[in-house]
C-alpha positions, 0 to 999 in steps of 0.5 A: 828589804825596803828601797831606803835601806838598799840605797842608805848611806853609812857615814863613818861617823854622824856630826851628832855623834861628835863634839868638837873643839871650837878652834875651827878656822873660817869657812873653806872650799869644804864647807860650801861643798857641804852646804850645797852638796845637794842641788837646792835649785831644784827644789825651787826651780820648778813647781808641779803646775809651772813647768816650761813647755815640752819641745816635741816633734810634731807628729806627737803633738797630733796624737792626743795619746802620744802627746799625753804619754810624753807629757806624763813622762816629762812629769806634766801629770795634770796636763797629761790627763787633760790632754787624755780627755781629748783622746776619745777611744784611740789606743785604749791600752796605751792611754790606759797606762798613761792615765794610770801612771799620771794618777799614781804619781799625783797619789791618786792610787785607787783610780790608777788601779781602776784605770787599768780594770778594763776587760782586755787591759787587765789581762795585758801583761804591761798592765799588770806589771804596773798594777802590782807596782802601784799596789805594793806602793799602797803597802798592798803586797799579797795581792801584788805578788798574787797577780805577779805570780799569775803573770808569770804562769802565762808569761814565764820569760818576763824580765819586768815580772821576775824583778817586780816579784822580787822586789815586792817580796823584799818589801813583804820581807820574804827574802828567800822568794826574792832571791829566788826571782833574782836568781832567774836572771843569772840561771840558764837559759836566762843568764842575762849576766853571762849574756851582757858580758858576751854581747854587751848592749848588742844583745838588748833592744829595751832600755826598760828591761836593760834597767831591771836586769841591772837592778836584779842583778844587783840585789842577787849579788848582794844577797849572795856576796857575789861582789867578794867574788868578782871584782869586775861585777861592780863595774859590770852592773854600773856599765848596764845602767849607762849603757841603758841610758847612753847607748840603748835609749838616751831618753830612759831617765829611769836608768839614771835614777837606778844608777844613782841609787847603785852609786849610793849604795856604795856611799859614792854621793858625788856621782850619784847627784850627776846621775839625779841631776840627769834624771831631773832634767828629764823629768822634774817631777819625779818622786824617786829623784826627790826621795834620793835627794831627800835622803842625800840631804839627811846623810849629810845633815841638810835638813833644810834640803831634806825638808824642801825635797820633801815638801816638793814631793808633796806638792806632786803627791799629797799622800806620798808615804815616802815623803812621811817616811822622810819626814820621820827620818829628817825628825829622827836625825834632828833628835826629835823622836817623839815627833817622829812618831806622828809621820811614821803612825800616818804611814801605819794607818794606811800600810799596817804591814809597812816594815820600814815604818814599823823599824823607825817606829821602834827607833823612836821608841828606842831613843826615848828609853821605851825599850819595852814599846821597841821590843813590842814593834820589833815583835810585829815586824817579826811576826810578818818577817821572822828573820828581819835585819832592817828593824834591828839595823834602824834601832841601831843606826839611831842608837849609834848616832846618840853613842849609845854603844852597847844597846846599838852594837846588839841591835847591829849583831843581831841585824848582821847574823840575820842578813850575813850578806848585808854591807851596811849592817856590818859597816855600822857595827864596824864604825860604832866600834871605831867610835868606841875606841875598839879598833880590833873589833872595828877592824875585823868588822870592817874587813868582812864588810870590805869583802862584801863591798870592795867599792864602798868609800866610807869602808875604804876610807876607814879601813885605811885608818885602821892600818895607819892607827895599827902602825901608831905607837902607844904610851899608857898611863894611870887613865890614858892611852896616847896614840901617836906616830913617833917618828913625826910626833916624837915629844907628843907622849911625855908632855901629853901624858904629864899634862892629862894625869894633872887634870884628870882628878880635877875634870873627874871630880868637877862632875863627880865622874870617872870613866869606867875604861882609859880614854884614847888620845889619837894625835893624827900626823895630818889634818887629812888622817884626823878628819877621816878618823872623825867623819870618813871623809878627808875634810873637817874644820877644826882640830879636836874631837871626841866621840866618848871614850875617843879623843882624836886631834891633829898634831899641834904643829905647823906644816903642809896638810896641818892646822898649825900650832894650837893650844893643845893643852886647852884642847884636851881639856875641852875634849876630856871633859866632853868624855867625862860628861858623855859618860856620866850621862850614859851619853844623853847629855844635849849636845849644845850643854856638853860643848858649853860645859866642855868650853867653860872648863878650859878655865878661859875668858870669853875669847874676844873674838866671840865678842862682836859676834856675841855683841851683834846677835844680842843686840839683834836678838839673833841668839839661837832658841835651845831648840835650835842651838844643837843644829847650829853645831851640826848644820850651820847655815852661816860660816859664823853659826857653829862659833855662835853655838859654841859661845852661847852654850858656853854663856848658858852653862855659865848663866846656869852656875851663877844663878843655880849653882854647880849642883844643879848642872849636876842634877840636869846631868843626872837627869839626862842619864835616866832619860829625862827630856830637856824640857823636863830637866829645865822645870825640875831643876831650874823651875822655868820651862824652856822658853821662860829660861830662855827669855831670863837668859837673854836679859842676862845676856844684855847685861853682859854687853852693857859693859863692853863698850860696843854701843855707839856712844862708848864707841864714839868716845873709844875712838876719841881717845885712841886717837889721843893715845897712838898720838902720844905713843908716836910722840913718845910721851909714854907716861901720858900715853899709859894713862891715856890707854889706861882710860881706853881699857875701861871703856873697852876691856875686851879689846886686844889693842889697849892691852898690847899698847899698855903692855909695851908702854909698861916695859919702856924704860920711861914707864918701866913698870913690868908687873903692870905689863904682865898684867896686860900680857896675861889678859892677852895670853888667856885668849890666845890660842895659837900664838905663844909670844905672849906667854914667852915674854911673861915667862922672860919678865918673870924670870928677870924680876926672880919670880921663878915658880911663875916664869916656870907656869908661864914657860910651860903655857908657851910650850902648851901652844906650840910644843915645837918651838925651839925657843920656848923649850930653851926659855924654859930650860933656862928658867929650870936651870936657875931654879935648880931644877937639874933633871927638868933642865936636861929634859928640856934640853933633850927635847930641844935636841929631839926637835932639831933632829925632827926639823932637819929630817923634814927639811931634808925630806922636802929638798929631796921631795923638790 
């Protein structure tokens, strides 16, 4: 099993697998953590030929071989080769190994092997181990294994020999032989686990050997499921790495790399990055460090960080196979499957039996719906490794990220069957079940994963979530299952159920599709619980998210650890639109399009907080092109990027509907379901290439902003008229003020201030035009997502002037924005009573008493807590 698979971090859910509500708050500390988690300063601090001088003892400086060794150890590979040129014939074995390591790091592997081929050197054990390591990195696993077997015949107690033979056997797909080598480390008379437990670091003098032992014990424990039988084993193995670099040899930085890999295998990024930082300081050019940095970057959708790490690897070794494989992963994560084939094929041209590359190639074919090609590649893998699990895992991971749940589940199940000891395969399947709403299957699968690895952070978070979900109360309707915490949110089921069923036919009819199973709505009692449900970590800056069948949202109420009130009805309509469009396309719709259609289905005007942002983006030609639009959602580079992506996606969908009609949208959804690329769908249904469409779209956007009143000339008029209008209000000349503000609102119609002023002026006794006030209050309410004051005022005015049906509508709207507002329910109760709707009035009266009880209980808990 390849090293990437051994350290693969399985996230609870990939961001690309989520469709989020656009009601996100401004960037907070967690966003900065996500964005800066990978130390990008490493990637810019040093170039291979621009490293600071080493601070070395004088005795080393006087020995060319020792100096070259120190330089190579610290990543000055070219400099070490220059230094060796001055060494003459001094210490030929040591010189040969230094030369080989530096040449190997620079990608000159054949020369490195040749450097170790001297008559006396070639038979020396450490030279043989190094030669095998180099050969394996070239994909020459058979000669590497043969060499190590020969070595062990003469040196049966070689710690490095047994570990390397196990590692390379895994690379070659021979797990039984690999396990045999790892088991040697826990078998008398070489039971290093017992020796460590008995004597600790006192029994070992070599940090290198201690690191080999730690790595071997980890692989043995993983392959035999030993972690589940010993709660202390995790810390024991981790301690081996720590003691290697902290006690036995403080300069042995590879132990930091080993510890980082170990942490990552348990989804602990924070500690892994600390270890990588320590290793990087000792050797700023170690490719293993950058490989892990790139891996973490990809797991966090930091494509730029991954690309920088890959570029740095290539500055050291332009032929790096690891860099090619990471490039392919980067492209796959960006859903650029066709492009990912190129770096994979580069690897396979050099290493036709590279199992990791073959698994990735199968994944690229699966994402493109070329299942016959994917099957053919997997068949080639099985010819090398008949019980292979990694290729199936690779395909499963990519399909899961694209929400191809049944296809992905089949791949994960095969991986689990073939590698029942492998935590990542069970995690992948378990997390898939959580996304698809199969919580019972998720629990069983994740419990098995946790038994294998009790220390995996993502698994632990999800098991806690499973426990929480099991305690939720459920209300089932014809088309929905609503899960909620009855004690904290007792009013949720009645109102949510009624609203959801009222929009079901409308949304489904819009896209000519009905979900085949009931949609699950989870209302989480805290923002942290909601975030774990959606990402596996207790943070995410929004209030709603969909993975297809499952819609998760945080409860729409105020309180500590909450996001405050918000228009829950609008969020539900948005997220259910995702459920429908994802189902209609078998989850193959472009991310930007499902978001744009969801915002369009909210049936609300363009949000005014988006107006200045859009005006700036259009004016400065800074709109995202269609290739980058999705990634503005997933990996925003600026705090405003995600909101701009929502707004632009909404605009694009609006533009398509206006120019080509709704049928064009439906045809594009069918095209996506059938596996057509976005580029081809645009040509087929819109008659334009993506670039042609985007150019036309930009012209349309310029026409849109031309009426907004933010140009320099209009802004000057606006400022002058606003000053006049404010002066008239101050002077209580309300009729004249209303006329002035009517001029202002024509100049800048999507600005809250003119509408607020006019609503107030039309309600004054002097002007007294309540219906005109309502016009402006409605405009304000339609773009207000978190405050129900406008809706309540509208309902009150309609009630007063006898328009009861309209009063009911806006009374409900007020409750949609803040369901725990007692005043909103009392207002609605009064309207129902006046309309003679006794049953509905009693419902609101009961709701008021329920809310009062909940609020009283919370207040009591707060007092007791303090």
